[in-house]
N, C-alpha and C positions, 0 to 999 in steps of 0.2 A: 638641307633635308636630313633628318636623323636616320641612320642606318645601323642596326645591330649586326655586327659581324661575328662577335665572339661572346659567348656566355661562360663565365667562370663561376662555378657553383661549389660552395663549401658544404659538403655533406656532413662533416664534423670537423671541428678545429683540432681534434685529438691526433697526436702523432705518437707512434710506438717507439720512436727513437728521439735523440736529443742532440742534433747537429750543433757543432760549435759556432757555426755562422748563421744559424736560423734566426730570423727576425720576427717570426710569428708570435704574438704576445699571449695567445690563449691555447697553446698546444697541449696543455694538460686537461683542458675541458673535454668532457665526454658527451656534450650536447649533440644531438642528432637532428638534422632537419626534418620537419614534420611533412607528411604527405600533403596536408592542406597547404603548406607553404610552397611546395613544389607545384601544386595545382594552380595556386594563385599566380606564381611567377609565369608559368607557361601560358596560362589563359591570357594574361595581360600582354606578354610578348607577342603572341600570335594575333591578338586583336589590335595591336598598336599601329600596324601599318609600317613598322620599322624594320621588317625583314623582307628580303627579296626572295630568291629561289632556294636559299639554304642558310643554315646557321651552324656554327661549330660550338659544341658544348664541352667544356673541360671540367672534370671533377678533380678538385685540387684544394689547396690552402689548409692542409692537414694531410694525414695519410689516408687516402680513400679506401684502401683495402682493409682497414680495421673494421669496417662494416661488412656484414655478410653478403654473399652473392645475392641472396634472396631480397635484400633491401633494394639493390639496383634493378632486379627483375621487376619488382613492383613499381619503382620509380620510372623505369622505361615504359611500363604499361600505361602509367598515368600520362606520360608525355605523348605516347602514340595515340591515345584516345583523344587528345586535344589537338594533335598536329593537323593543320589544314592539308588537304589533298595537294600533292605536287611539291610540297615543301620538304627539302632534304635536310636531315639532321645527322651530323657526324659527331659521335661521342669520342672523347679521349680521356685517358687516365694518366696522371703523372704519379708514379709510385716509387718507393724505395726498394721495391722488389722482394722484400723479406717474407711477405705473406702470400706470394704467388703459389698457387696449388693447381692440381689438375682441374678442379672445379672452376677456378678462375680462368684457366686457359680455355676451357670449353665455352665459358661465357664470352670471353674476348672473341673467339672464333664465331660464335653464333651471332653476336651483335656487330661484328666487324669493327671493333673498337681500336682506335689508334692508341698504342701503348708507348709511354716513355718511362725509362728506368733511370734513376739517379745513381750513378756510380762514378767515383772520382779517380778512376784509373787503377793502377796496381795497388795491392793491399797496403803497402807502406804509405801511400798517399791517401787512399780512401779512409783507412782507419785512424788517420790523424784527426779527422774532423767529424766523421759520420759514426757516432757512437750510440750505444744503447743508453738507457736511463741510469744504468749502474756503471757506465764508463767503459764498456767493452766494445771492441770493433764489430762492425756489421758486414764486413766484406764477404765472408764465406756464405752467409745467408742470402745476401744480395745476388751473388753469383749463382747460387743454387736456383734462385728465381729466374735468372736469365737463361740458365740451362733448360729449365722447363719450357720457357717460351720457345726456345730453339727446337726442343723435342717435338712440340706441337706444331711447329712451322708457323709461328705467329710473328709477323713483322714487328719490329720495334726499333726505337732509337734510344740512345743514351744521352743524358745531360751530365756533363762533368764540370764541377766547380773547380777552377784552377787556383791553386795556392802558389806562393813563391817557389816552393820546392818542386811541384809538378811542372810549373812553367819553365823551369830550368832543365827539364828532362823530356824534350819532345820525342826523341827516339824511343825512350822507355815507354812513354805513353802510347806511341804508335804501335810498337811491338805488342803491347798488352792487348789493344783492341783487335789486332790481326790474329793473334794467337787464340783469342776467345771467340772469334767469329763475329765480332761486332763490326758492322759496316756503316752505320749512320751515327754520327757524333755531333753533339752540340756543346759548345764551351761557354760557360759563364765564369767570369772572373769574380772572385769573392768581392762583394761590394758592400758599401755602407747603406743600410736600410733600417728603418725603425731605430731600435736601441743598439743595433750591432754596428760596430766600427771596424771597417775592413783593415786587416794587416796589409793587404796588397795596396790599397789606395793611399796608405800613409807613406809609401815609397814613391818618390818623385820620378823615378826612372821606370816605373812599372809598365808604362806604355811601350817603351823600347823592348822590355823583356817579353811582353805579349807579342809584339811584332816578330821578334826572333823566333818565338815558339811557333806561331802560326805559319810563318814562312817555311820553317823546316818541316813542320807536320804536313803542310800542303805539298812540299817538294817530295817528301817520301811517298805520299799517296799517289802522286803522278808517276814517280819512278817505279813503284810497284803497282802497276795498273790492275784495277779490280779489287785491291785490298780494302780501300775505304771508298764507298760509293757516294757519300754525302757528308760534307762539312758545312754545317748551317751558316757559320759566319762568312765563309767564302761564297756560298751560293746566294745568300741574301745580298752581299755586297755587289756581286755581279748583276743581280736583278735590279739593284738601285742605280747602277752606273749605265747598264745597257738597256735602255728602254726607248720607245718611239720618241722622236724629236717633238718637243713641245708638251710632252706629258709630265705634269707636275708630280713630284713625289708625294705620296699620300701617307700621312702619319696617323694611324688610327688611335694612337695613345694620347693625342691632343684633341680628339673629336668627342664631344659628349655622347655617351652610350654606344659608341662603336665597339668598345669593350665594356660590357655590362657585367658587374660582379654582384653576387648575392651571398651573404653569410648564412649560417645555419638558422638564424633567427628571422630571416627574411629582409634584412637591411640591404639596401642597394647602394653601391658605389660605382664609380666609373673612372675613366682615364686609366692610370696604371693599376693592374690587378693587385700589386703589392700594397696599395693604400688600404685595402680591406682590413679593418680591425685596428689600424694604427690610430693614434690620437695626435692632435696638434692644437695649439692655443687659438689659431685663427679659423680652423676648419672642423674642430671637434673630432669626431670619429670618421669623417669623410662620407658619412651617410647622407643620401639625398632623399630618402624615403623608405618606406617599408611596405612590401606587397601585401601584408596582412592588414594594413591600416590605411592603405591608399592605393592609387592606380598609377602604374608606371608612366603613362603619358602625362600625368599631372606633375611628375617629378622634374620635368624640364623647366618648370618655373620655381623650383625650390631655391630659396635665397642662398643656401650653401653652395649649390651647384653653380648659380650665377656668379658667386664670388670666386669660386675656383676657376671657372671657365674664363672669367675676365683676366685673372692673374696669369693663367696658362697662356692665353692669347698674347698677353703683353710679353711674356718670356719668349714665345715663338717669334714675335715681331723683332725682339732684340737679336735673336739668332739670325733672322733673315738679314738684318742690317749689318751684322758684324762678322758672320762666320762663313768662310769660303766653302764649307761642307754642307751648307744648308740645303742645296738642291738634291743632295743624296741622303738627307737626314730628316728634314721637315720640322726641325725644332726640338729634337731630343726627347728624353723621357722625363715627365714631370716628377715622378717619385725620386729620381736621382738628383734633380735640381733642388728639391725640397730637402733631401737628406744631407747633401753636401754643401749647398749654398745657403740653406735656411729659408729659401723662398722660391716659389714658382717663377717669379719675375726675375729671371736670371738666365745666364747663357751656359757657357762651357762647364762641364763637370769632369772629374777624373774618369768616371764611367764612360763618358763620351769620348774623351781622348783615347782611352785604352781600347774599347770594344768597337767604336764606330770609326774614328779618324784613322787609327792605325790599320784597321782592316781595309778601309777604302784605299789607303796609301799602298797597301800590299797588292791589291787587285789592279790598281792603276799602273803600278810598276810592271806587273806581269803583262798587261795589255800593251804597254809601251815596248817591252822587249819583243813581243810578237810582231808589232808594227815595224820595228827596226829590222827584224829578220826578213819580213815580207819585202820591205824596201830594198834590202840588199839583194834578194833573189830576183827582183824585177829590174835591177840595174838603176833604180832611182836613188839619187843622192839625198840623204837626209841633211837638210840645211842647218839642223841644230848642231852639226859638228861631226 
């Protein structure tokens, strides 16, 4: 049964900065999604029978704040007029933070929007990759946006893309977040996607470097209780490992339409959000239909979707048969398989080794240490030695 859990909407592909690791192909285009397109999307989503009690909507795939607050006020009005009674919608924005203003903060508060800000740590790490279009660093303006969020009391998290340099400096990264009052952090390792080839992933030992980084960062957050309240990688790994017996791991990235993405022209893609706008000789632009020329429920029979789904399922099956991490992964992320291995019909990627396997290893090691201490305090001998 198809279930939409996450809608990723591209209000515009345009971005006001030019990050060195960005994979988005059309970030200079100033096209803006039309009201008719938004109306068609949500009319079809709500009529599909593919949503339960709620759905999350993320405005992303460009810098969403380059459009004015008034654009989103109108967009939210359209969505609210179409929303069935009892269906909850949670909106989220992922932003580089440079355009945050008092008006934006008031809007975030009013609409109870989840806000994520992209900041890569201290200035020397952030300004290495996150640059304006004329090559200047963006750190100061990003931090000014964060300070405004804090002034207005708006909860937010940060996403930091780790480079080899920042990965080698866990204490410096930790001290930065604490000193700036940042409590919720998410780490992305610079990865290969689209036309971007990762510096990190070219290093065969990068998974060990990430393990050391996350181990020390987590240790510091435990040592200084209350400093960092949320580390996404650790929290997600714990949730994957500690779950009711017999409950299979659910991987929404391999289920058609669990993650549904729409670009500013109304084209729909699914599986990994990062596929939106990319091109491939076997799958074209990964589009499975357009809400202005068809209906969402009909896209389930699109030949391109069927081809992708078949190949993704084959890759998941290979993971199930060969990988000891499958029960806490569910078959990996299709976009990384395609980018690194050249096909969905494949298994392990460097992305998987670094961000999935090593994080699971770290949490399992911590659980084992807790078990050993518990066995020792109860007088039970651990027969492993």
